[in-house]
C-alpha positions, 0 to 999 in steps of 0.5 A: 499500500502507498501512503500520501506523501509530502514531497511538492507535486513535479511540473509533467516534462515538457514533452508531456505537457505537449502531448494531446488527446485527439477530440473533445474530453468524453463527457460522462453521464451517470446511468448510461454510456456515452452518447456515440460521438463521446465513445468514439472518443473515450475509444481513441483515448483510452482503446476499445477494452476500456469502452466495452468494460465502461459501458458494462459497468454503467448497464449494470452487467459486473461480475462478482465481488464489485463493490456497489460503491465503487461501481457507482463511481465507475460508473458517474466518476464526476461524482466521486469525492475526491474528482475535483481535486484529481482534477485540479492536481492534474491542471496543475501539474499541467495535464491535458484535460482529457487526458485527465478525464481519461484517467479517472475513469480508468482509475475507478473502472480499474477498482471497480474490476479489482475486486473480482480480478482479487477473489479469482487470483486466490482461488486459482494460484496459491504461488505469491507472484501469480496470485499478484499478476493476476490481479495487476491483469486489470485492464483498466490499469493496463489502458491506464499506463498506456495511457499517462506513461509518459508522466512516469517519467524522472526529472531529477538525473536517477531513479530511485526504489524504495521498500519499508514505508512512504518515510522512506520515498520522501527520504529518496526524494531529499537525496536528490533521486525520484521515486515513483511517487514523485513523478507527475503522475504518482505524485497525484495520485499519491495523494488521493484516498480514493476507496477504502478498500487498500487492496483494490488500488494496489495492484494499481501501483504494482502496475505503475512502477513495472512500467516506471522501472522500464524507463530507467537510463542511468543508476537506480538508488534502492532504499530499504529499511526492511527486507523483504523477498516477495515485496513487489521491489524484491518480486517485481521492480529489480528482475524487471530492472535487471531485464532494462539492464541486459540491454543497456549497461548504462542502469546500475543499482545503487543499494542503501541500509535505511535505519530509522532513529528515535527521533524519526530521522533517517540514516544508512548503515555504513560495513562497520555497524556504524549510522551516516548520511550517505552508506552505498553498496553494489550488492543487494546482498552487502547491503541486507547483510548490514542492514539485519547485522545492525538490527541485530546487533544494534538496534535501541529496543527503546525505539519504535520508529525502528521495532517493524523493520526489527521484527520482519528481520527476527522473524525472518531469521527465526524461520531461517533457522537462526537465532536472531 
């Protein structure tokens, strides 16, 4: 789950701001599908598959497991309480109005569809990654990525990935890197609640993150406050990056083990298990070892801010037959 970030909303890249979608913005009306001209515009904007599903939702043909509130919002997107906020933020960043309209429809359509996909994932698969892949097959979210891909560009020289809480993303940004939440589109969506059920929106972030990492063109800085081999970072983003690395030698991974002190400051762990403002490792294993060793040997049990990372480390060691 992605929480709210505190970093400023960046402006869309100039090339992306110039991008225009043909035709007027689609007109959304509660209770019925768009008129013929509006439907054609929506098809040009987001593709036939999304339009077909839109019509199905509006006509009440949603599959089992789709929440009634999400279905209502998909049918009448401007009735969602965050529509005005989304529209204003998108305008401030520099999105064309028709992209804003289509993106909002795709987000809400994806939320409406996600419940059924989540149920299917649990019923059809036992492996966690297979379940995650099925949840991320949401066609609305896939169309969303195709629509806003240009707005996932980084505005700083280096990309950042992270694991261990949204504070880690803010920290990465403060170090001069660009996490997904600091891209033009990511920064807007990160400020919204969208739905009370985070399992309906998490797959959207997974789809966006996969598209995000494919845009790596140089060093990618990875900040770990907690290590989980089943996390999206380790199970999805890093493998995708290795594919990119095979095609572009300029892409390399730079790992940072991060520890939160009792006063809330994020610092990095050196090989000598000291805390500093910058400690980098060339491999994941060396980074994880430094983080684990620090938590095991130097973590202050009274420090509640790192309690979760310490507990996860202890549980993982215990599951591997080791003593914490």
